[in-house]
C-alpha positions in Angstrom: -78.1 -18.6 109.2 -75.6 -19.0 112.0 -76.3 -21.3 114.9 -76.9 -19.6 118.3 -74.3 -20.4 121.0 -75.4 -21.4 124.4 -73.9 -22.1 127.8 -75.7 -23.9 130.6 -75.5 -23.2 134.3 -76.2 -26.3 136.4 -75.8 -29.8 135.0 -78.6 -31.8 136.7 -81.5 -33.6 135.2 -83.2 -30.6 133.5 -79.9 -29.5 132.0 -79.7 -32.8 130.2 -82.9 -32.0 128.4 -81.8 -28.4 127.6 -78.5 -29.7 126.2 -80.2 -32.2 123.9 -82.5 -29.6 122.4 -79.7 -27.0 122.2 -77.6 -29.6 120.4 -80.4 -30.3 117.9 -80.8 -26.6 116.9 -77.8 -24.6 118.2 -74.3 -25.1 119.6 -73.6 -25.8 123.3 -70.3 -24.1 124.1 -69.8 -24.7 127.8 -71.5 -25.9 131.0 -70.9 -25.1 134.6 -71.7 -27.0 137.9 -70.2 -26.8 141.3 -69.9 -30.6 141.0 -67.3 -30.7 138.3 -67.9 -34.4 137.6 -71.5 -33.5 136.4 -70.1 -30.7 134.3 -67.5 -33.0 132.8 -70.0 -35.7 131.8 -72.4 -33.2 130.1 -69.5 -31.3 128.4 -68.0 -34.5 127.1 -71.4 -35.7 125.7 -71.8 -32.4 123.7 -68.2 -31.5 123.0 -68.4 -28.5 125.2 -66.1 -27.0 127.9 -66.7 -27.8 131.6 -66.4 -25.3 134.3 -66.8 -25.4 138.1 -66.7 -21.6 138.5 -69.5 -19.5 137.0 -67.6 -16.2 136.9 -64.8 -17.8 135.0 -67.1 -19.4 132.5 -69.0 -16.1 131.8 -65.7 -14.2 131.4 -64.3 -16.8 129.0 -67.3 -16.9 126.7 -68.4 -13.3 125.9 -69.4 -14.4 122.3 -72.2 -16.7 123.6 -75.7 -15.7 122.6 -77.8 -17.3 125.5 -77.2 -18.5 129.0 -79.6 -21.3 130.1 -80.0 -21.3 133.9 -80.8 -24.9 134.9 -79.4 -24.8 138.5 -81.5 -25.6 141.6 -84.5 -23.3 142.1 -83.0 -21.4 145.0 -80.1 -20.3 142.7 -82.0 -19.3 139.6 -82.2 -15.6 140.6 -78.5 -15.3 141.6 -77.3 -17.0 138.4 -79.7 -15.2 136.1 -78.8 -11.8 137.6 -75.1 -12.6 137.3 -75.5 -13.5 133.6 -77.8 -10.5 132.9 -75.3 -8.1 134.5 -72.5 -9.7 132.4 -74.6 -8.7 129.3 -76.0 -12.1 128.2 -79.5 -13.0 127.1 -80.9 -15.5 129.7 -83.3 -18.4 129.5 -84.3 -19.3 133.1 -85.8 -22.6 134.1 -88.9 -22.1 136.3 -89.4 -20.7 138.8 -87.6 -17.5 137.9 -86.9 -16.9 141.6 -88.3 -18.0 144.9 -88.9 -14.6 146.5 -90.6 -11.4 145.4 -87.4 -9.5 146.2 -85.3 -11.8 143.9 -87.9 -11.3 141.1 -87.5 -7.6 141.5 -83.7 -7.8 141.3 -84.0 -9.9 138.2 -86.2 -7.4 136.5 -83.8 -4.6 137.4 -80.9 -6.5 136.1 -82.7 -7.2 132.8 -83.6 -3.6 132.4 -79.9 -2.6 132.7 -79.0 -4.6 129.6 
């Protein structure tokens, strides 16, 4: 059975846990953080590619199976919606969003896939 390919958005503390578990069972392809140093550290540890620009990362890795959203809570909806609209399956760290409006937008984006 082929290993699933993942990318991670956000390279903070929770992303470290996700990366470890992904590495145990799947393949971590790339990571993205606005703080490129954080992305570089995580990417180096798991032999992945680091990005500072989310749009660029999503465009470069169309063969990825799952996007793990590990960014700060206030960015979960924005990042998940962007990944969903780009055609990816999304695993979103909790909370899914911080407003009812954002939750609705996320549901709409997932239904379009």
